[in-house]
C-alpha positions in Angstrom: 0.1 0.1 -0.3 1.5 3.3 -1.0 0.0 7.0 -0.4 0.8 9.7 -2.6 0.1 13.2 -1.1 -0.4 16.5 -3.1 -1.7 19.9 -3.1 0.4 21.6 -0.8 2.2 25.2 -1.3 2.3 28.8 -0.4 -1.0 30.7 0.2 -1.6 34.1 1.9 -3.8 34.3 4.7 -7.1 33.5 4.0 -6.6 31.5 1.3 -7.5 28.0 0.3 -5.9 24.7 -0.9 -6.9 21.4 -1.3 -4.8 18.6 -0.2 -5.4 15.4 -1.8 -3.5 11.8 -0.9 -4.0 8.9 -3.2 -3.8 5.5 -2.0 -2.4 2.4 -4.4 -1.6 -1.0 -4.0 -3.9 -3.9 -2.9 -6.4 -2.7 -0.5 -9.3 -4.6 1.0 -10.8 -2.6 3.2 -9.8 0.8 3.9 -11.8 2.0 6.9 -10.3 5.2 8.5 -8.6 8.0 6.6 -7.2 11.1 8.1 -5.1 14.1 7.6 -2.4 15.1 10.6 -0.3 18.0 10.6 3.1 18.9 12.7 4.3 22.5 12.9 8.0 23.1 13.7 8.6 22.3 17.1 5.5 21.1 17.7 3.9 17.6 18.0 1.9 16.2 14.8 -1.4 16.7 15.6 -4.8 15.1 13.7 -6.4 17.8 11.9 -9.3 15.7 10.4 -10.7 12.2 10.0 -13.4 10.2 8.0 -14.5 6.8 8.5 -15.7 4.5 6.1 -19.3 5.6 6.9 -18.5 9.1 6.1 -18.1 10.2 9.7 -15.9 12.8 10.1 -14.1 14.7 13.2 -12.0 18.0 13.1 -9.4 19.5 15.6 -11.5 22.3 16.9 -8.8 25.1 15.4 -10.1 24.0 11.8 -13.7 23.5 12.3 -15.9 25.6 10.0 -13.0 26.2 7.7 -11.7 22.9 6.9 -13.7 19.7 5.2 -12.6 16.6 4.9 -14.0 13.9 2.5 -13.1 11.0 0.5 -13.9 9.6 -2.9 -13.6 5.5 -2.4 -14.1 4.7 -6.2 -10.8 6.4 -6.2 -9.4 5.6 -2.5 -8.5 9.1 -2.3 -8.9 11.4 0.8 -8.8 15.1 0.5 -8.5 18.5 2.7 -10.4 21.0 1.6 -9.1 24.0 3.7 -10.5 27.7 3.2 -9.5 31.1 5.5 -5.8 30.0 6.1 -4.4 31.4 8.7 -0.7 31.5 9.8 -1.1 28.8 12.5 -2.2 26.8 9.8 1.7 26.4 8.5 2.8 22.7 9.0 3.8 19.5 7.2 0.8 18.0 6.7 0.6 14.1 6.3 -2.4 11.5 5.5 -3.2 8.5 7.2 -5.1 5.6 6.6 -6.1 2.6 8.0 -5.8 -0.3 5.1 -6.6 -3.9 5.2 -6.5 -3.4 9.1 -2.5 -1.6 9.2 -1.9 2.2 9.3 0.1 3.7 6.6 1.7 6.9 6.5 2.0 9.2 3.3 4.9 11.6 2.6 4.1 14.8 4.3 3.2 18.2 2.0 4.4 21.7 3.1 1.6 24.1 3.6 2.6 27.7 4.5 0.4 30.6 4.9 2.3 33.6 5.0 1.5 37.7 3.9 
């Protein structure tokens, strides 16, 4: 199972970005998909998650601004990030549980700066 994340970049405060994470390989089940982030000097934190049934959860700091979604046909999870703030700057990582095993994608840098 391989994860390929994309969509990071440099954006001004108030801007938007959409992260994607495509999962490939022999996948029989994929119950949990999530995005984490890690800012310099800070611990990695769970930003948003989505279950196979579509239930979502968000860290309080991104509620109302970020939306996680998944396309099961494409084995892809997305993170739509709107109204970005300076404090959203971090390396974002996708994480999935596929075939009852957890996998991490490579990080993608999101930088919010004026």
